N, C-alpha and C positions, 0 to 999 in steps of 0.2 A: 261617178265616171271620171277617169283621169283625163286631164288636159295636157297635151304634149308640151314638155318644157316647164311644167308647173308641178308643184307638190302640194298635197292637201296638208294644211298645218293646223286647222281648227274648224270647229263648227260655228256658224254664225250665231247660234244661240249662246255660245260661250263668250261672246264679245258684245255686250249691250252698248247702245249708243252712249257716247261720252266716256267710254272706258278704254283701257289699253290692256294688252296681253303680250307676254314674251313667249316666243316660239323658237325652235331651233331649225335651221335650214342649212344643210351642208356644213355642219359644225360651226355655224355662226348664230349668234343670238339676234333675233329680229324682233322689233317692237311693232305690234299691230295696233292701230288706232281706229276707232269707229267714230267718225264725225258725221252726225246727222244721217246715219245709215250707210255712209260710204266708208269703205275699209281702205286704209293706207298702210304701207309697210316700209320701214326704214331700219337701218342697222341700229341696234339698241345702245351701243356704247358711244358716248361723246368722244370725239377725237382729241379733246383737250386733256382730260385725265381719266377717261373711262367711266364717267358717270352714267348711270342707267337711265336712258331717255324715257323708257316706259314708265318711270316713276316721276317724271317731270310734270309741270303744270301745263295744260293745254288750253290755249285761248284761240278760238277760230281754227286756223290751220297751222298754228305755231306751237311747238313744244319747247319749253325751256328746261335745260339740264338742271336737275335738282342740286347739283354740287356748286356750280358757279354761274348759273343763269345764261349760259350761251344758248341762243335760240336758233331753231331750225324749222324750215317749212316741211311739214310731214308729207306733202304731196310730191316733193322732189328731192328732199334731203339737203337743200341749199341753206347755208348759214345766212341769217338775216342781220347779223351784227357788224358786218363789214370787216371781220377779222380773217376772212379767207377759209374758215372752217366749213366743212360740209360732211355729210354722211351718205352712205350708199342708200339708194331707194330701190324698191322692187315693185314690179307690176303685180297687181292683185286682180283676181277674177273670183266672182262668187257664183257658184252653180250647185243646185241641188242641196242648198243649205250648208254647203261646205265652202271654206275660204281656201283658195288656191293661190300660192305665191310663186312667181317666176323664179326658177332656180338660179338665174343670173341677175346681177344688178342691171338696172336701166343704164343706158349710155348717156 
């Protein structure tokens, strides 16, 4: 069942706990992360030089860019290194075994 303002991007079974997955939403690559059964969505490209955050190391709620180790909170996209970098984050809802991501970035 469709949720207004959201798009189905994956099935929950395709994103096991502790894993990440890249999906496309409105021509943007979005990184999904499953942390202890909770799904989070942020823009996949690091704003520094475009490193793929989905391939980064995740520790708790922090993903580090695999290229230069800039770190972001996957719950809200905020940089935690104090350099002013951040990435877009998206609302996620899980319903009927499907992952739905909000079509617009969170404010």
